[in-house]
C-alpha positions, 0 to 999 in steps of 0.5 A, a space after each residue: 117568153 112563156 106566153 102561149 095565148 097569142 092571137 094574130 087576127 087576120 082580116 077575113 076574121 076580124 076586119 079592124 076597119 069595122 068597130 063591130 069586128 073589133 068589139 067582137 074580137 075583144 069579146 071573144 079573146 079578152 086581151 090583156 096586152 094589145 100590140 097594134 101592128 096591122 096596116 095597109 101599107 106598101 112601097 112608093 108605087 102602092 102609096 102613090 096609087 092608094 093615098 086615100 085608102 092608106 090614110 083612111 084604113 090606117 087611121 080608122 083601125 088605130 083610132 078604134 082599136 086604141 079607144 076600145 082598148 081604153 074602154 076595156 081596160 087593156 093593161 098595155 097598148 103598144 102602137 107601131 107607127 112608121 118612119 114615114 111620119 118624119 118630115 121629108 127633110 128631117 136632119 140625119 140622124 132622125 131624132 124623135 124630137 124632130 117628128 113635128 118639124 115639117 111635112 112628110 115626103 109627099 108619096 107616103 104622107 097620107 100613110 105617115 100622117 095617119 099613123 102619126 095621129 095615133 101618137 097624139 091619141 096615145 099621148 092624150 089618152 095617157 094624159 086624160 085617162 092614165 092609159 098605159 099606151 106607148 108608141 114606137 117608130 120602126 124603120 124599114 123592116 125586112 126578113 123572111 116572110 116579107 111581101 114579094 108582090 112587085 105591086 105592093 112590096 118594099 124595096 128589099 123584097 122587090 130587088 130580091 125578086 127582080 134579081 132572081 127572076 132576071 137570073 132565072 130568065 137569063 136577062 141582062 138588065 133590070 130596071 129600078 125606080 129613081 136614080 139610086 141616090 136616096 139612103 135607107 136604114 133597115 131593121 131585120 124582122 127578128 130584131 124588130 120583134 125583140 125591140 117591140 117585146 122589150 118596149 112592151 115589157 119595160 117602157 111606160 112613157 108618152 114619148 115616141 121611140 125609134 126602132 132601128 139599126 142605126 145603119 144607112 145605105 144608098 139604094 144604089 149600093 143596096 141593089 149592088 149587094 143584092 145583085 151580088 148575093 143573088 148572082 145577078 151579073 147584068 146591068 142595073 138601069 135607073 128609071 129617073 122618071 120615077 120618084 126617089 122617095 125621101 132623100 135620106 133615112 137614118 134613125 137616132 136609136 139611142 133612146 131605145 137602148 137607154 130606155 129599154 135596152 134594145 140594140 139591133 144584133 143582126 148584121 145587114 148582109 147576114 139578114 139579106 142572105 136569110 131573106 133571100 134563102 127564105 124566098 128561094 125556098 118558098 119558090 121551090 115549095 110552090 113549084 113542088 106543090 
C-alpha cells in the first residue's frame, strides 16, 4: 500500500521481553505505527508444557511495548490478542461482549489471559491518555510460512506434516490427540493481514474486534480433508488420553465488517491447498540444499 519502511524485528536483534531492547528499537527506528504481533505461542501440547513462560513473556512484551509506544507518542498502536482469551464455554458464535463471562479453557488460559490483560491496558490508556490503541481478536490462523514443528505447531500444520510423513514412509495410520469432536474456525494468513491493515487504517475505538472467517469445522472433519488433499489413505487413530482443548470455536465476525469493511475471502480448502503446496516446496528446497 505504498509503505516501504517496515521493520519486522527478530528476537536476536530486539528481545521484546527486555525494556532496554524495546527502547533501543524505538530509538533506532522511531516507528509511527506499531502493530504488535509478537508472541510466545504453540498448540495444546506447548501450552500445557509452558504455562509460566507463555504467561510471562506474552504479558511483559505487550505491557512494555504499549507503555513505550505511549511515551514516544506513536500515532497508532494495534495489539493482536487471541481467541484463547474467550471463556471455555462461550456461547457460539463468540461475540466480543462475551469476552469476560468466564475463565478460558485450562490448557491455554495462561496465554489467553496474558493477552487479555493487554486489552485492559489499551482501553485504560485510551481513557486516561487519549492513546490511539486498538485490540483485535484473531481466530486460529494458517497458511504458507506456518510453524510445522510438531512440538509447538497448531493443528493444521501438525496434521499436514503427519499425513505427508505417513505417505512418504508408507505408514498405514496416524495418531491424533483427543477424540476429534472439538470444532475450530480458521482464517487464512493473507485474509488476516488484510483485516489487520484495514483495522489499522480505519478503526479507532476501545471495543475489541474479532477477526475470523465465520466458518466452523470439527477436528475430525479437518483431519479427513487434509488426509484427502495430501493423499493419505490410512487410518486415523484418536488418542483420547490427550486433551481436546476448547469444545467449540466460531466467531461472530459482524463487527469487523461493520466497523472497517473486513470479510475473509479465501475458501477454506483453497487455503489448505496453498499451505500444503508451500510446505511440500519447502521440504524439496531443503532436500536440494
